[in-house]
MIFI-688524 format. One record per residue: residue in one letter; x, y, z of N, C-alpha, C in turn. Coordinates in steps of 0.2 Angstrom, whole numbers, padded with zeros to 4 digits, always signed. Each point is the difference from the previous one (the first is absolute). Example, Ala and Ser with C-alpha at 12.3 -4.5 7.8 and 13.67 -1.06 7.14 Angstrom:
residues 2
a+0066-0028+0039-0004+0006+0000+0004+0006+0000;s-0002+0005-0004+0004+0006+0001-0004+0005+0003;
//
This chain:
residues 71
m+0010+0078+0036+0001-0007-0002+0004+0001-0007;t+0005-0003-0001+0004+0000-0006-0002-0005-0005;a+0002+0000-0006-0001-0005-0005+0002-0007+0002;l+0006+0000+0003+0002-0007+0003-0004-0003+0005;d-0003+0005+0004-0005-0003+0005-0006-0003-0003;v-0003+0004-0005-0005-0003-0004+0001-0006-0003;r+0006-0001-0004+0002-0006-0003+0000-0006+0005;d+0003+0002+0006+0001-0005+0005-0007-0002+0003;d-0005+0004+0000-0006-0001+0003-0004-0005-0006;l+0001+0002-0006-0003-0005-0005+0004-0007+0000;i+0006+0000+0001+0003-0007+0000-0002-0003+0006;n-0001+0003+0006-0002-0004+0006-0007-0002-0001;e-0005+0004-0003-0006-0003-0002-0001-0005-0005;i+0005+0000-0005+0000-0006-0004+0003-0006+0003;r+0005+0001+0005+0002-0006+0003-0005-0003+0005;s-0005+0004+0003-0005-0002+0004-0004-0005-0004;i-0001+0001-0006-0004-0005-0004+0004-0005-0004;n+0006+0002-0002+0004-0005-0004+0007-0001+0004;r+0000-0004+0005+0006-0001+0004+0006-0002-0003;a-0001-0003-0006+0006-0003-0004+0004+0005-0003;a-0003+0006-0001+0004+0006-0004+0004+0003+0005;s+0007+0000-0001+0004+0003+0005+0001+0007-0001;c+0002+0004+0005+0001+0007-0001+0005+0002-0005;d+0005-0004+0000+0005+0002-0006-0003-0001-0007;f-0004-0005-0001-0003-0001-0006-0004+0006-0002;l-0005+0001+0005-0005+0006-0001+0003+0007-0001;r+0006+0001+0003+0003+0006-0001+0003+0002-0007;a+0001-0006-0004+0002+0001-0007-0005+0003-0004;f-0006+0001+0002-0006+0002-0004-0001+0007+0002;n-0003+0004-0005-0001+0007+0001-0007+0001+0004;y-0002+0006+0002-0006+0001+0004-0006-0002-0004;e-0001+0002-0007-0006-0002-0003-0001-0008-0001;a+0006-0003-0001-0001-0008+0000-0002-0003+0006;l+0003+0003+0006-0002-0002+0006-0008+0001+0002;v-0002+0006-0002-0007+0002+0001-0005-0005-0004;e+0002-0001-0006-0003-0005-0005-0001-0007+0003;y+0006-0002+0002+0000-0007+0003-0004-0001+0007;l+0000+0005+0004-0004+0000+0006-0007+0000-0002;q-0002+0004-0005-0007+0000-0002-0002-0007-0003;h+0004-0003-0003-0001-0007-0003-0001-0005+0006;l+0005+0001+0005-0001-0005+0006-0006+0001+0004;r-0002+0006+0001-0006+0002+0003-0006-0003-0004;l+0000+0000-0006-0006-0003-0004+0000-0008+0001;t+0006-0003+0001+0000-0007+0001-0003-0002+0006;q-0001+0004+0005-0002-0001+0007-0008+0000+0000;e-0003+0003-0005-0007+0001-0001-0003-0006-0003;p-0007-0001+0002-0003-0006-0004-0001+0002-0007;r+0001-0005-0004+0000+0001-0007-0007+0003-0003;l-0005-0001+0003-0007+0002-0003-0001+0008+0002;r+0004+0002+0005-0001+0007+0002+0005+0005-0004;s+0005-0003-0002+0006+0004-0003-0001+0000-0008;p+0001+0005-0003+0000+0000-0008+0007-0003-0002;g+0004-0002+0004+0007-0003-0002+0005+0005-0002;w+0006-0003-0001+0006+0004-0001+0001+0000-0008;v+0001+0005-0003+0001+0000-0007+0007+0003-0001;r+0004-0004-0004+0007+0002-0002+0000+0006-0005;k+0004+0005+0001+0000+0006-0004+0002-0003-0007;f-0002+0004-0005+0000-0002-0007+0008+0000-0002;n+0004+0003+0003+0007+0001-0002+0005-0005+0004;q-0003-0004+0004+0004-0005+0004+0000-0007-0003;p+0005-0003+0000+0000-0007-0002-0003-0004+0005;a-0002-0006-0002-0003-0005+0005+0005-0003+0004;v+0006+0000-0002+0006-0003+0004+0006+0005-0001;s+0003+0001+0006+0005+0005+0000+0006-0003+0005;t+0006+0003-0001+0005-0002+0004+0004+0006+0002;r+0004-0001+0005+0004+0006+0002+0007-0002+0000;v+0005+0004-0003+0007-0002-0001+0003+0004+0006;p+0003-0003+0005+0004+0004+0005+0006+0004-0003;p+0001+0006+0003+0006+0003-0003+0007-0003+0001;a+0004+0001-0004+0007-0003+0000+0004+0003+0006;y+0003-0003+0003+0005+0003+0006+0007+0000-0002;
//
């Protein structure tokens, strides 16, 4: 299994939870960001009382944007 296969598996699993996220959009993110987002999505599917919740990393802003590359 190649690194691309692993990323595609992550993207497919993310899209099984969040169908609004397009493959093209998700491919813009690196492996670590995809793993973190998938973990966040999995936590949102659990009852609130059983999950300790998702905690934003200390070095991440509360709101972020992505600027697409210039063509």
